[in-house]
N, CA, C and O atoms as a printed pandas DataFrame, in Angstrom:
     atom_number atom_name residue_name chain_id  residue_number  x_coord  y_coord  z_coord
0              1         N          UNK        A               1    0.850   -1.183    0.000
1              2        CA          UNK        A               1    0.000    0.000    0.000
2              3         C          UNK        A               1    0.896    1.247    0.000
3              4         O          UNK        A               1    1.909    1.300    0.698
4              5         N          UNK        A               2    0.506    2.231   -0.785
5              6        CA          UNK        A               2    1.233    3.494   -0.830
6              7         C          UNK        A               2    0.776    4.398    0.310
7              8         O          UNK        A               2   -0.351    4.282    0.790
8              9         N          UNK        A               3    1.646    5.286    0.734
9             10        CA          UNK        A               3    1.364    6.207    1.837
10            11         C          UNK        A               3    0.076    7.010    1.597
11            12         O          UNK        A               3   -0.734    7.182    2.508
12            13         N          UNK        A               4   -0.102    7.496    0.366
13            14        CA          UNK        A               4   -1.267    8.342    0.077
14            15         C          UNK        A               4   -2.587    7.596    0.213
15            16         O          UNK        A               4   -3.621    8.213    0.469
16            17         N          UNK        A               5   -2.567    6.287    0.048
17            18        CA          UNK        A               5   -3.800    5.507    0.136
18            19         C          UNK        A               5   -4.380    5.484    1.548
19            20         O          UNK        A               5   -5.544    5.133    1.742
20            21         N          UNK        A               6   -3.569    5.858    2.524
21            22        CA          UNK        A               6   -4.018    5.927    3.916
22            23         C          UNK        A               6   -4.560    7.308    4.279
23            24         O          UNK        A               6   -5.151    7.482    5.344
24            25         N          UNK        A               7   -4.363    8.279    3.408
25            26        CA          UNK        A               7   -4.782    9.656    3.698
26            27         C          UNK        A               7   -6.274    9.843    3.424
27            28         O          UNK        A               7   -6.756    9.558    2.328
28            29         N          UNK        A               8   -6.991   10.323    4.428
29            30        CA          UNK        A               8   -8.430   10.566    4.261
30            31         C          UNK        A               8   -8.695   11.616    3.181
31            32         O          UNK        A               8   -9.672   11.516    2.439
32            33         N          UNK        A               9   -7.829   12.612    3.097
33            34        CA          UNK        A               9   -8.016   13.672    2.100
34            35         C          UNK        A               9   -7.913   13.105    0.688
35            36         O          UNK        A               9   -8.625   13.552   -0.211
36            37         N          UNK        A              10   -7.035   12.126    0.486
37            38        CA          UNK        A              10   -6.922   11.484   -0.824
38            39         C          UNK        A              10   -8.189   10.690   -1.131
39            40         O          UNK        A              10   -8.692   10.732   -2.254
40            41         N          UNK        A              11   -8.705    9.968   -0.142
41            42        CA          UNK        A              11   -9.932    9.193   -0.326
42            43         C          UNK        A              11  -11.107   10.106   -0.681
43            44         O          UNK        A              11  -11.926    9.773   -1.538
44            45         N          UNK        A              12  -11.178   11.249   -0.017
45            46        CA          UNK        A              12  -12.248   12.214   -0.313
46            47         C          UNK        A              12  -12.077   12.806   -1.706
47            48         O          UNK        A              12  -13.061   13.055   -2.403
48            49         N          UNK        A              13  -10.842   13.028   -2.109
49            50        CA          UNK        A              13  -10.582   13.571   -3.451
50            51         C          UNK        A              13  -11.034   12.583   -4.526
51            52         O          UNK        A              13  -11.550   12.995   -5.565
52            53         N          UNK        A              14  -10.848   11.302   -4.289
53            54        CA          UNK        A              14  -11.300   10.281   -5.227
54            55         C          UNK        A              14  -12.826   10.312   -5.338
55            56         O          UNK        A              14  -13.372   10.247   -6.439
56            57         N          UNK        A              15  -13.504   10.411   -4.207
57            58        CA          UNK        A              15  -14.976   10.494   -4.209
58            59         C          UNK        A              15  -15.440   11.754   -4.937
59            60         O          UNK        A              15  -16.401   11.727   -5.707
60            61         N          UNK        A              16  -14.739   12.855   -4.678
61            62        CA          UNK        A              16  -15.092   14.127   -5.313
62            63         C          UNK        A              16  -14.994   14.019   -6.828
63            64         O          UNK        A              16  -15.889   14.461   -7.547
64            65         N          UNK        A              17  -13.895   13.425   -7.313
65            66        CA          UNK        A              17  -13.717   13.266   -8.758
66            67         C          UNK        A              17  -14.830   12.405   -9.351
67            68         O          UNK        A              17  -15.329   12.695  -10.438
68            69         N          UNK        A              18  -15.214   11.367   -8.650
69            70        CA          UNK        A              18  -16.321   10.512   -9.122
70            71         C          UNK        A              18  -17.616   11.314   -9.218
71            72         O          UNK        A              18  -18.384   11.152  -10.167
72            73         N          UNK        A              19  -17.850   12.169   -8.242
73            74        CA          UNK        A              19  -19.047   13.019   -8.271
74            75         C          UNK        A              19  -18.998   14.019   -9.419
75            76         O          UNK        A              19  -20.016   14.288  -10.057
76            77         N          UNK        A              20  -17.811   14.571   -9.684
77            78        CA          UNK        A              20  -17.670   15.506  -10.796
78            79         C          UNK        A              20  -17.968   14.791  -12.108
79            80         O          UNK        A              20  -18.632   15.348  -12.982
80            81         N          UNK        A              21  -17.488   13.577  -12.251
81            82        CA          UNK        A              21  -17.784   12.797  -13.459
82            83         C          UNK        A              21  -19.292   12.591  -13.598
83            84         O          UNK        A              21  -19.844   12.733  -14.689
84            85         N          UNK        A              22  -19.951   12.256  -12.493
85            86        CA          UNK        A              22  -21.396   12.019  -12.540
86            87         C          UNK        A              22  -22.152   13.302  -12.926
87            88         O          UNK        A              22  -23.067   13.262  -13.749
88            89         N          UNK        A              23  -21.772   14.412  -12.341
89            90        CA          UNK        A              23  -22.436   15.682  -12.639
90            91         C          UNK        A              23  -22.186   16.097  -14.088
91            92         O          UNK        A              23  -23.107   16.539  -14.774
92            93         N          UNK        A              24  -20.954   15.955  -14.551
93            94        CA          UNK        A              24  -20.642   16.397  -15.916
94            95         C          UNK        A              24  -21.268   15.493  -16.974
95            96         O          UNK        A              24  -21.361   15.879  -18.140
96            97         N          UNK        A              25  -21.690   14.316  -16.589
97            98        CA          UNK        A              25  -22.427   13.464  -17.530
98            99         C          UNK        A              25  -23.750   14.087  -17.938
99           100         O          UNK        A              25  -24.321   13.721  -18.965
100          101         N          UNK        A              26  -24.238   15.023  -17.144
101          102        CA          UNK        A              26  -25.508   15.691  -17.446
102          103         C          UNK        A              26  -25.309   16.944  -18.305
103          104         O          UNK        A              26  -26.288   17.560  -18.727
104          105         N          UNK        A              27  -24.060   17.326  -18.566
105          106        CA          UNK        A              27  -23.774   18.514  -19.365
106          107         C          UNK        A              27  -24.136   18.254  -20.829
107          108         O          UNK        A              27  -24.144   17.106  -21.274
108          109         N          UNK        A              28  -24.430   19.300  -21.561
109          110        CA          UNK        A              28  -24.737   19.140  -22.985
110          111         C          UNK        A              28  -23.558   18.547  -23.752
111          112         O          UNK        A              28  -22.401   18.744  -23.381
112          113         N          UNK        A              29  -23.860   17.827  -24.812
113          114        CA          UNK        A              29  -22.825   17.166  -25.623
114          115         C          UNK        A              29  -21.808   18.158  -26.165
115          116         O          UNK        A              29  -20.632   17.819  -26.298
116          117         N          UNK        A              30  -22.232   19.364  -26.478
117          118        CA          UNK        A              30  -21.289   20.341  -27.044
118          119         C          UNK        A              30  -20.233   20.781  -26.021
119          120         O          UNK        A              30  -19.249   21.417  -26.398
120          121         N          UNK        A              31  -20.419   20.455  -24.746
121          122        CA          UNK        A              31  -19.434   20.791  -23.713
122          123         C          UNK        A              31  -18.425   19.662  -23.476
123          124         O          UNK        A              31  -17.528   19.797  -22.644
124          125         N          UNK        A              32  -18.567   18.558  -24.199
125          126        CA          UNK        A              32  -17.728   17.381  -23.956
126          127         C          UNK        A              32  -16.240   17.706  -24.007
127          128         O          UNK        A              32  -15.473   17.205  -23.186
128          129         N          UNK        A              33  -15.825   18.530  -24.952
129          130        CA          UNK        A              33  -14.408   18.836  -25.098
130          131         C          UNK        A              33  -14.063   20.220  -24.551
131          132         O          UNK        A              33  -12.954   20.715  -24.751
132          133         N          UNK        A              34  -14.996   20.826  -23.876
133          134        CA          UNK        A              34  -14.777   22.142  -23.280
134          135         C          UNK        A              34  -14.841   22.060  -21.768
135          136         O          UNK        A              34  -13.920   21.575  -21.111
136          137         N          UNK        A              35  -15.937   22.541  -21.237
137          138        CA          UNK        A              35  -16.092   22.619  -19.786
138          139         C          UNK        A              35  -16.042   21.245  -19.124
139          140         O          UNK        A              35  -15.432   21.094  -18.066
140          141         N          UNK        A              36  -16.668   20.253  -19.724
141          142        CA          UNK        A              36  -16.658   18.906  -19.135
142          143         C          UNK        A              36  -15.233   18.398  -18.972
143          144         O          UNK        A              36  -14.856   17.933  -17.896
144          145         N          UNK        A              37  -14.443   18.484  -20.032
145          146        CA          UNK        A              37  -13.057   18.010  -19.977
146          147         C          UNK        A              37  -12.250   18.795  -18.953
147          148         O          UNK        A              37  -11.460   18.213  -18.210
148          149         N          UNK        A              38  -12.439   20.102  -18.907
149          150        CA          UNK        A              38  -11.704   20.961  -17.975
150          151         C          UNK        A              38  -12.019   20.581  -16.533
151          152         O          UNK        A              38  -11.114   20.453  -15.708
152          153         N          UNK        A              39  -13.296   20.402  -16.231
153          154        CA          UNK        A              39  -13.686   20.062  -14.860
154          155         C          UNK        A              39  -13.194   18.685  -14.460
155          156         O          UNK        A              39  -12.733   18.494  -13.335
156          157         N          UNK        A              40  -13.285   17.737  -15.354
157          158        CA          UNK        A              40  -12.808   16.383  -15.043
158          159         C          UNK        A              40  -11.303   16.357  -14.823
159          160         O          UNK        A              40  -10.818   15.728  -13.883
160          161         N          UNK        A              41  -10.572   17.035  -15.685
161          162        CA          UNK        A              41   -9.113   17.075  -15.535
162          163         C          UNK        A              41   -8.721   17.716  -14.201
163          164         O          UNK        A              41   -7.835   17.219  -13.505
164          165         N          UNK        A              42   -9.374   18.804  -13.853
165          166        CA          UNK        A              42   -9.067   19.488  -12.598
166          167         C          UNK        A              42   -9.438   18.618  -11.398
167          168         O          UNK        A              42   -8.705   18.576  -10.409
168          169         N          UNK        A              43  -10.568   17.929  -11.484
169          170        CA          UNK        A              43  -11.000   17.062  -10.373
170          171         C          UNK        A              43  -10.012   15.922  -10.154
171          172         O          UNK        A              43   -9.687   15.590   -9.014
172          173         N          UNK        A              44   -9.542   15.331  -11.226
173          174        CA          UNK        A              44   -8.568   14.246  -11.115
174          175         C          UNK        A              44   -7.235   14.781  -10.590
175          176         O          UNK        A              44   -6.532   14.096   -9.847
176          177         N          UNK        A              45   -6.902   15.991  -10.977
177          178        CA          UNK        A              45   -5.650   16.614  -10.552
178          179         C          UNK        A              45   -5.555   16.720   -9.026
179          180         O          UNK        A              45   -4.456   16.685   -8.473
180          181         N          UNK        A              46   -6.668   16.846   -8.358
181          182        CA          UNK        A              46   -6.660   16.980   -6.899
182          183         C          UNK        A              46   -6.020   15.748   -6.259
183          184         O          UNK        A              46   -5.050   15.871   -5.512
184          185         N          UNK        A              47   -6.553   14.570   -6.546
185          186        CA          UNK        A              47   -6.004   13.352   -5.934
186          187         C          UNK        A              47   -4.596   13.050   -6.447
187          188         O          UNK        A              47   -3.762   12.532   -5.705
188          189         N          UNK        A              48   -4.333   13.372   -7.710
189          190        CA          UNK        A              48   -2.995   13.121   -8.250
190          191         C          UNK        A              48   -1.932   13.955   -7.542
191          192         O          UNK        A              48   -0.841   13.460   -7.256
192          193         N          UNK        A              49   -2.243   15.210   -7.261
193          194        CA          UNK        A              49   -1.281   16.059   -6.564
194          195         C          UNK        A              49   -1.092   15.641   -5.116
195          196         O          UNK        A              49    0.018   15.715   -4.589
196          197         N          UNK        A              50   -2.152   15.209   -4.475
197          198        CA          UNK        A              50   -2.027   14.696   -3.110
198          199         C          UNK        A              50   -1.125   13.466   -3.103
199          200         O          UNK        A              50   -0.239   13.341   -2.258
200          201         N          UNK        A              51   -1.354   12.569   -4.041
201          202        CA          UNK        A              51   -0.548   11.346   -4.121
202          203         C          UNK        A              51    0.913   11.677   -4.399
203          204         O          UNK        A              51    1.810   11.164   -3.730
204          205         N          UNK        A              52    1.148   12.530   -5.384
205          206        CA          UNK        A              52    2.530   12.861   -5.730
206          207         C          UNK        A              52    3.233   13.559   -4.577
207          208         O          UNK        A              52    4.380   13.245   -4.260
208          209         N          UNK        A              53    2.558   14.488   -3.962
209          210        CA          UNK        A              53    3.160   15.220   -2.851
210          211         C          UNK        A              53    3.475   14.348   -1.659
211          212         O          UNK        A              53    4.455   14.588   -0.954
212          213         N          UNK        A              54    2.652   13.332   -1.422
213          214        CA          UNK        A              54    2.891   12.458   -0.276
214          215         C          UNK        A              54    4.169   11.651   -0.428
215          216         O          UNK        A              54    4.708   11.149    0.558
216          217         N          UNK        A              55    4.651   11.525   -1.637
217          218        CA          UNK        A              55    5.884   10.791   -1.878
218          219         C          UNK        A              55    7.137   11.640   -1.792
219          220         O          UNK        A              55    8.246   11.133   -1.958
220          221         N          UNK        A              56    6.971   12.913   -1.538
221          222        CA          UNK        A              56    8.123   13.812   -1.440
222          223         C          UNK        A              56    8.785   13.680   -0.062
223          224         O          UNK        A              56    8.138   13.349    0.932
224          225         N          UNK        A              57   10.056   13.941   -0.039
225          226        CA          UNK        A              57   10.837   13.744    1.178
226          227         C          UNK        A              57   10.566   14.821    2.226
227          228         O          UNK        A              57   10.485   14.524    3.418
228          229         N          UNK        A              58   10.429   16.043    1.793
229          230        CA          UNK        A              58   10.251   17.165    2.723
230          231         C          UNK        A              58    8.780   17.568    2.808
231          232         O          UNK        A              58    8.061   17.573    1.809
232          233         N          UNK        A              59    8.354   17.903    4.016
233          234        CA          UNK        A              59    6.981   18.364    4.213
234          235         C          UNK        A              59    6.689   19.625    3.414
235          236         O          UNK        A              59    5.562   19.826    2.960
236          237         N          UNK        A              60    7.690   20.471    3.240
237          238        CA          UNK        A              60    7.516   21.699    2.461
238          239         C          UNK        A              60    7.083   21.368    1.033
239          240         O          UNK        A              60    6.239   22.056    0.461
240          241         N          UNK        A              61    7.662   20.318    0.466
241          242        CA          UNK        A              61    7.268   19.888   -0.878
242          243         C          UNK        A              61    5.841   19.371   -0.886
243          244         O          UNK        A              61    5.071   19.666   -1.799
244          245         N          UNK        A              62    5.494   18.600    0.132
245          246        CA          UNK        A              62    4.133   18.066    0.229
246          247         C          UNK        A              62    3.125   19.205    0.325
247          248         O          UNK        A              62    2.079   19.170   -0.323
248          249         N          UNK        A              63    3.435   20.199    1.123
249          250        CA          UNK        A              63    2.547   21.360    1.264
250          251         C          UNK        A              63    2.340   22.044   -0.078
251          252         O          UNK        A              63    1.229   22.469   -0.392
252          253         N          UNK        A              64    3.381   22.151   -0.860
253          254        CA          UNK        A              64    3.259   22.788   -2.187
254          255         C          UNK        A              64    2.293   22.015   -3.077
255          256         O          UNK        A              64    1.478   22.616   -3.776
256          257         N          UNK        A              65    2.378   20.689   -3.055
257          258        CA          UNK        A              65    1.458   19.882   -3.843
258          259         C          UNK        A              65    0.024   19.994   -3.321
259          260         O          UNK        A              65   -0.927   19.954   -4.102
260          261         N          UNK        A              66   -0.130   20.135   -2.009
261          262        CA          UNK        A              66   -1.470   20.344   -1.453
262          263         C          UNK        A              66   -2.039   21.685   -1.907
263          264         O          UNK        A              66   -3.236   21.799   -2.172
264          265         N          UNK        A              67   -1.189   22.686   -1.997
265          266        CA          UNK        A              67   -1.637   23.994   -2.493
266          267         C          UNK        A              67   -2.102   23.893   -3.934
267          268         O          UNK        A              67   -3.096   24.514   -4.312
268          269         N          UNK        A              68   -1.400   23.127   -4.732
269          270        CA          UNK        A              68   -1.803   22.928   -6.130
270          271         C          UNK        A              68   -3.145   22.200   -6.177
271          272         O          UNK        A              68   -4.012   22.538   -6.983
272          273         N          UNK        A              69   -3.313   21.200   -5.308
273          274        CA          UNK        A              69   -4.580   20.458   -5.241
274          275         C          UNK        A              69   -5.728   21.384   -4.871
275          276         O          UNK        A              69   -6.819   21.276   -5.431
276          277         N          UNK        A              70   -5.493   22.286   -3.938
277          278        CA          UNK        A              70   -6.529   23.248   -3.542
278          279         C          UNK        A              70   -6.886   24.152   -4.715
279          280         O          UNK        A              70   -8.057   24.469   -4.926
280          281         N          UNK        A              71   -5.889   24.563   -5.471
281          282        CA          UNK        A              71   -6.152   25.375   -6.665
282          283         C          UNK        A              71   -7.035   24.641   -7.656
283          284         O          UNK        A              71   -7.927   25.241   -8.255
284          285         N          UNK        A              72   -6.797   23.346   -7.836
285          286        CA          UNK        A              72   -7.628   22.540   -8.732
286          287         C          UNK        A              72   -9.050   22.426   -8.194
287          288         O          UNK        A              72  -10.013   22.454   -8.960
288          289         N          UNK        A              73   -9.178   22.298   -6.882
289          290        CA          UNK        A              73  -10.507   22.254   -6.267
290          291         C          UNK        A              73  -11.270   23.547   -6.547
291          292         O          UNK        A              73  -12.441   23.510   -6.923
292          293         N          UNK        A              74  -10.612   24.681   -6.367
293          294        CA          UNK        A              74  -11.242   25.973   -6.650
294          295         C          UNK        A              74  -11.664   26.067   -8.114
295          296         O          UNK        A              74  -12.724   26.607   -8.431
296          297         N          UNK        A              75  -10.835   25.544   -8.989
297          298        CA          UNK        A              75  -11.151   25.552  -10.417
298          299         C          UNK        A              75  -12.443   24.789  -10.695
299          300         O          UNK        A              75  -13.294   25.253  -11.453
300          301         N          UNK        A              76  -12.584   23.617  -10.078
301          302        CA          UNK        A              76  -13.793   22.811  -10.282
302          303         C          UNK        A              76  -15.015   23.528   -9.715
303          304         O          UNK        A              76  -16.041   23.642  -10.385
304          305         N          UNK        A              77  -14.900   24.002   -8.499
305          306        CA          UNK        A              77  -16.039   24.676   -7.866
306          307         C          UNK        A              77  -16.481   25.871   -8.704
307          308         O          UNK        A              77  -17.677   26.063   -8.922
308          309         N          UNK        A              78  -15.545   26.660   -9.169
309          310        CA          UNK        A              78  -15.889   27.803  -10.005
310          311         C          UNK        A              78  -16.534   27.360  -11.314
311          312         O          UNK        A              78  -17.527   27.940  -11.752
312          313         N          UNK        A              79  -15.964   26.330  -11.935
313          314        CA          UNK        A              79  -16.489   25.840  -13.214
314          315         C          UNK        A              79  -17.888   25.297  -13.103
315          316         O          UNK        A              79  -18.640   25.332  -14.077
316          317         N          UNK        A              80  -18.256   24.800  -11.952
317          318        CA          UNK        A              80  -19.614   24.236  -11.783
318          319         C          UNK        A              80  -20.689   25.320  -11.792
319          320         O          UNK        A              80  -21.875   25.013  -11.911
320          321         N          UNK        A              81  -20.291   26.567  -11.669
321          322        CA          UNK        A              81  -21.261   27.661  -11.754
322          323         C          UNK        A              81  -21.696   27.928  -13.192
323          324         O          UNK        A              81  -22.696   28.611  -13.415
324          325         N          UNK        A              82  -20.959   27.398  -14.173
325          326        CA          UNK        A              82  -21.264   27.624  -15.576
326          327         C          UNK        A              82  -22.249   26.586  -16.092
327          328         O          UNK        A              82  -21.963   25.888  -17.065
328          329         N          UNK        A              83  -23.363   26.482  -15.472
329          330        CA          UNK        A              83  -24.402   25.545  -15.877
330          331         C          UNK        A              83  -25.482   26.319  -16.642
331          332         O          UNK        A              83  -25.794   27.465  -16.320
332          333         N          UNK        A              84  -26.025   25.681  -17.631
333          334        CA          UNK        A              84  -27.122   26.332  -18.358
334          335         C          UNK        A              84  -28.327   26.463  -17.450
335          336         O          UNK        A              84  -28.668   25.539  -16.712
336          337         N          UNK        A              85  -28.947   27.581  -17.510
337          338        CA          UNK        A              85  -30.145   27.836  -16.688
338          339         C          UNK        A              85  -31.357   27.208  -17.339
339          340         O          UNK        A              85  -32.463   27.307  -16.808
């Protein structure tokens, strides 16, 4: 087992990405290569950065990867506001 697999934040990030995939499945087909792809990539980036950062030797490096993950989270949350009314 890898170190990141024990982290609750990583487990939550995986669930979050699954939810983003489910929500974006309801987006119009014309968004498939636009907003849908952007949101999915950003959602996956959260858990990937947590995993990569957990393998770094220094905590300072891990913190930097967590900051990047938070930025990806903000990107997804902001992008979810672009829903057709």
